[in-house]
C-alpha positions in Angstrom: 0.4 -0.1 0.0 1.7 3.2 -1.1 0.5 6.8 -0.3 2.5 9.6 -1.0 2.8 13.4 -1.1 3.3 15.7 -3.7 6.2 18.5 -3.0 5.7 22.3 -4.6 5.6 25.1 -4.9 7.3 27.8 -6.8 10.6 27.5 -8.0 14.0 28.7 -5.6 11.6 28.5 -2.7 14.1 25.6 -1.4 11.7 22.5 -3.0 15.0 20.5 -3.5 16.8 20.9 -1.1 14.1 19.7 1.8 14.0 16.5 -0.8 17.1 15.9 -0.7 17.8 16.3 2.5 14.1 14.3 3.4 15.6 11.1 1.5 19.3 11.8 2.0 20.4 11.5 -1.2 21.4 14.0 -3.8 18.9 12.9 -6.0 17.1 16.4 -6.9 19.2 18.9 -8.3 19.5 21.9 -6.1 20.5 24.7 -8.2 19.5 28.6 -8.5 17.6 29.1 -11.3 13.8 27.6 -12.3 13.6 23.9 -13.9 16.3 22.1 -12.6 14.3 18.9 -11.9 13.0 18.3 -14.7 11.4 15.5 -13.8 9.4 14.3 -10.8 12.2 12.6 -8.0 10.6 10.4 -6.2 12.1 8.7 -2.7 10.7 7.0 -0.2 11.2 7.7 4.0 10.8 5.9 7.2 8.5 7.6 9.6 10.0 8.6 12.3 8.5 6.6 15.8 9.4 5.8 18.8 7.2 3.6 20.2 9.2 0.9 17.7 12.3 0.4 19.6 10.2 -0.1 23.0 8.2 -2.8 21.2 11.8 -4.5 19.6 13.3 -4.1 22.8 10.6 -6.0 24.7 10.4 -8.6 21.4 13.9 -9.3 21.6 13.5 -8.4 18.1 16.9 -9.1 15.9 15.6 -6.2 13.3 13.3 -2.5 13.4 11.4 -2.3 10.3 9.6 1.3 10.3 6.6 1.7 7.9 7.2 4.7 5.6 6.0 7.4 3.4 6.5 8.2 -0.7 7.6 11.8 -1.1 7.5 12.9 -4.6 10.0 16.4 -5.6 7.2 17.9 -8.7 9.5 20.6 -10.7 8.9 24.6 -9.7 5.8 25.6 -10.9 5.1 29.1 -12.4 2.4 32.2 -12.9 0.5 30.7 -16.0 1.1 26.7 -15.1 -2.2 26.2 -16.2 -2.1 27.1 -19.5 1.5 25.7 -20.3 3.7 28.4 -18.9 7.3 27.1 -17.7 6.4 23.4 -18.4 3.3 23.8 -16.6 1.6 20.9 -18.6 3.6 18.7 -16.9 3.8 19.5 -13.8 0.7 19.4 -13.2 -0.1 16.2 -14.6 2.8 14.9 -11.8 0.7 16.6 -8.7 -2.5 14.7 -9.8 -0.9 11.8 -8.8 -0.2 12.6 -5.3 -2.5 11.7 -2.8 -1.6 15.3 -0.8 0.3 17.6 -1.8 3.3 19.2 0.9 3.5 23.3 -0.1 6.6 24.7 0.5 6.6 28.4 0.9 9.6 30.4 1.2 9.3 33.0 4.3 13.3 33.6 4.8 15.1 36.6 2.5 18.2 36.0 0.9 20.2 39.0 -2.2 22.0 35.5 -3.6 19.2 33.3 -3.9 17.0 35.0 -6.8 12.4 35.0 -6.6 10.5 34.3 -9.2 8.5 36.9 -8.0 10.8 39.8 -7.5 10.3 39.5 -3.8 9.6 37.4 -0.6 6.1 36.8 0.3 4.7 33.5 0.9 1.0 34.3 0.8 1.1 35.9 -2.6 3.6 32.9 -3.2 0.4 30.4 -1.8 -2.2 32.3 -3.7 -0.2 31.5 -7.3 0.3 28.1 -6.6 -3.3 27.5 -5.6 -5.1 30.0 -8.3 -3.1 28.0 -11.3 -4.0 24.3 -9.8 -8.2 25.8 -9.4 -7.8 26.8 -13.5 -6.6 23.3 -14.0 -9.1 21.7 -12.0 -11.9 24.0 -13.5 -10.9 23.2 -17.1 -10.4 20.2 -16.7 -14.0 19.0 -15.0 -16.1 21.9 -17.5 -14.0 19.7 -20.7 -16.0 16.3 -18.8 -19.4 17.5 -17.9 -20.1 18.3 -21.3 -20.7 15.3 -22.4 -21.5 14.0 -19.2 -24.2 16.6 -19.7 -25.7 14.9 -22.8 -25.4 11.6 -22.1 -27.7 12.8 -19.1 -30.2 13.8 -20.9 -30.4 10.6 -22.8 -31.6 9.0 -18.8 -27.9 7.5 -18.0 -28.5 7.6 -14.6 -24.3 7.2 -14.8 -23.7 10.4 -16.6 -26.1 11.9 -14.2 -24.7 11.3 -10.8 -21.7 12.4 -12.5 -22.6 15.4 -13.6 -24.4 16.1 -9.8 -21.0 15.3 -8.0 -19.2 18.1 -10.3 -21.4 21.3 -10.6 -21.2 22.1 -7.0 -17.1 21.8 -7.4 -17.4 23.4 -10.8 -19.5 26.4 -8.7 -16.7 26.5 -6.2 -13.7 26.6 -8.8 -15.6 29.5 -11.0 -15.7 31.7 -7.2 -12.2 31.3 -6.7 -12.6 28.2 -4.0 -10.6 24.9 -4.5 -12.4 22.4 -4.7 -12.1 20.7 -1.0 -14.2 23.2 0.3 -17.1 22.0 -2.3 -17.6 18.3 -1.5 -20.9 17.3 -1.1 -20.4 14.7 2.2 -20.4 11.3 1.2 -18.5 11.5 -1.7 -15.1 11.7 -1.0 -14.1 8.8 -2.1 -16.0 9.5 -5.7 -14.4 13.2 -5.9 -10.8 11.5 -5.8 -10.9 9.7 -8.3 -11.2 12.7 -10.4 -7.6 13.9 -9.3 -8.6 17.0 -8.7 -5.5 18.6 -7.5 -7.2 20.8 -5.0 -9.3 18.2 -3.4 -6.1 17.2 -2.4 -5.1 17.9 1.0 -2.4 20.9 2.2 0.1 21.0 4.4 2.7 24.1 3.9 6.0 23.8 4.8 7.4 27.2 5.5 11.0 27.3 4.9 12.9 29.9 7.0 16.0 31.0 7.8 18.2 29.1 9.9 17.9 31.8 12.9 14.4 31.2 13.2 13.7 27.1 12.6 13.2 27.3 16.3 11.0 30.5 16.1 9.6 31.4 13.1 9.0 34.4 12.0 6.8 37.3 10.6 6.8 35.0 7.6 5.7 32.5 8.8 3.4 33.2 11.0 1.3 35.0 8.2 0.6 31.3 6.5 0.3 30.1 9.9 -3.3 32.1 10.1 -3.7 31.0 6.7 -3.9 27.9 7.6 -6.1 28.2 10.9 -8.1 30.0 8.2 -8.2 26.8 6.2 -8.0 23.9 8.4 -4.3 22.9 7.1 -1.7 22.1 8.0 1.7 24.1 8.4 5.4 23.0 9.5 8.4 25.4 10.5 11.3 24.2 8.9 15.1 25.5 8.0 15.7 23.6 4.6 19.4 24.0 5.2 19.8 23.6 9.0 18.1 19.9 7.4 20.2 19.3 5.0 22.9 19.5 6.9 21.1 17.2 10.0 20.4 14.3 7.3 24.6 14.3 6.4 25.2 13.3 10.8 24.7 10.5 12.5 22.2 9.7 15.3 24.0 11.3 18.3 25.8 14.1 16.0 21.8 15.1 15.0 21.0 15.5 18.3 23.7 17.7 20.1 23.2 19.6 16.7 19.6 20.5 16.8 20.4 20.9 20.7 22.6 23.7 19.8 19.9 25.1 18.0 16.8 25.2 20.1 15.6 22.9 18.3 14.1 20.0 20.3 13.4 17.3 16.9 14.2 17.7 13.7 11.9 20.1 11.6 11.9 16.6 8.7 10.8 14.7 11.1 7.6 16.9 11.8 6.7 17.4 7.9 6.4 13.1 7.8 4.3 12.9 10.9 2.1 16.0 9.8 2.4 14.5 6.3 1.4 10.6 7.4 -1.9 13.2 9.7 -2.2 14.8 6.5 -3.0 11.7 4.8 -5.4 10.4 7.8 -2.9 7.4 8.0 -2.0 5.4 11.4 0.3 2.6 12.3 -0.3 -0.8 13.3 2.8 -3.2 14.8 3.6 -6.9 14.5 6.4 -8.1 16.9 8.7 -11.3 17.0 12.1 -12.7 17.8 12.7 -12.4 14.2 11.2 -7.9 13.4 9.4 -5.9 15.0 7.5 -3.7 12.0 4.9 -0.8 11.9 2.4 -1.4 8.8 0.3 1.7 7.4 -3.6 2.0 6.9 -5.9 3.7 6.4 -8.1 5.7 9.9 -10.8 3.1 10.2 -9.6 -0.2 8.4 -11.5 -3.0 9.7 -9.0 -6.2 10.6 -9.0 -8.3 7.4 -8.1 -5.2 5.1 -5.5 -4.6 8.2 -3.9 -7.9 7.4 -4.3 -7.7 3.4 -1.1 -5.4 4.0 1.2 -7.9 4.8 -0.5 -10.4 2.6 -3.9 -10.7 -0.1 -4.0 -14.6 1.7 -3.7 -13.0 5.3 -6.9 -11.2 4.3 -8.8 -14.2 2.3 -8.1 -16.9 4.8 -9.2 -14.1 8.0 -10.0 -15.9 10.9 -9.4 -13.5 14.3 -6.4 -11.5 15.7 -4.7 -11.9 18.6 -5.0 -7.8 19.5 -3.1 -6.0 22.6 -3.2 -2.3 22.8 0.7 -0.3 22.9 0.4 0.8 26.0 -0.7 -2.4 27.8 1.7 -4.2 25.6 4.7 -2.2 27.4 3.3 -2.1 30.4 2.8 -5.9 31.1 6.4 -6.0 29.3 5.3 -8.5 26.4 2.7 -10.6 25.3 2.9 -12.9 27.7 1.8 -11.0 30.6 -0.6 -9.0 28.4 -2.1 -12.5 28.1 -2.0 -13.0 31.7 -3.3 -9.7 32.8 -6.6 -10.0 30.3 -5.4 -7.4 27.3 -4.9 -9.7 24.6 -7.9 -10.0 22.9 -9.5 -12.0 20.0 -11.0 -9.8 17.5 -13.5 -10.6 14.4 -13.6 -9.2 11.1 -15.0 -6.2 12.0 -12.9 -5.0 14.4 -11.4 -1.9 13.2 -8.0 -1.9 13.8 -6.7 1.4 16.2 -3.0 3.0 16.1 -0.8 1.5 18.1 -2.2 -2.4 18.2 -0.1 -4.8 18.5 -1.2 -8.1 15.9 -0.4 -11.2 15.4 -3.3 -12.6 12.8 -5.2 -15.8 12.1 -6.0 -17.1 8.8 -6.3 -20.1 7.1 -5.9 -20.4 3.6 
């Protein structure tokens, strides 16, 4: 099961620097000119989770395998991208394929790094990108709905349902509102299949100067206010610091960050925020060979959670032995949890909770 976040923004805001740090590679070329990233770069990164080490210690596991999240570095968009400016059509197509959007905004002054719009204004930058995505979504829907309306007039019920779904989205986009503001109740999955860019959840990442990494600055506070107004998520990072941190060993990272007044890596916060943005949760399997984290969407039932490991687990699902993370730790493992009555046998209607330690019973 793959989940991915597309990293978008104007040229020279720090997208590729952030991506390089996220994946701890130099696969995305970071240079001081627009469109240095011509093809989207894709990297998978481990999702930080302190619970894994605790479970592995108690389970005496030989290996720890975290779950992961995919990030796609998409080349810088510019004003007019919806009309094909700056290779816009190619990059917009890449955005349609991701599950969520991480919008990197430049929140630092630096005369040595050119800003494509001539000056630093993260709210203006956010509005430029949002406008281009809305225009592209509107064009896409308006093209599709004409044929559907014709079919609907011929009593095609499926086409009529599609028209009913699209009409409020088109109205919102014409009013300058993103599609996510007009999704009909209960139609989230149907809208997702339309692949509208402005229907996707958004995380604003404020790329600040090194001195503002711990506290943010005037620019990032303006973005915070916008995010709160929209109900979007927001994280403050310094891509320059993260690039340095990504080259250090674990112990040196802690010391380096503490010296800057930071409790944790900004990238860890970006990854965690991206995970929450996608509505994901984690369950664990623990054994002598490995302790492993598995990703599911919130609300997933036990058989479908089992399928993340192997499809046979879902087909032959019988039940799952379930221990909540806190109970597993408090009881010092499976045997203690069983003895304390904290191990439960759950059936196919059980909704897996974040942190559950599971052992599936199945018969194929």
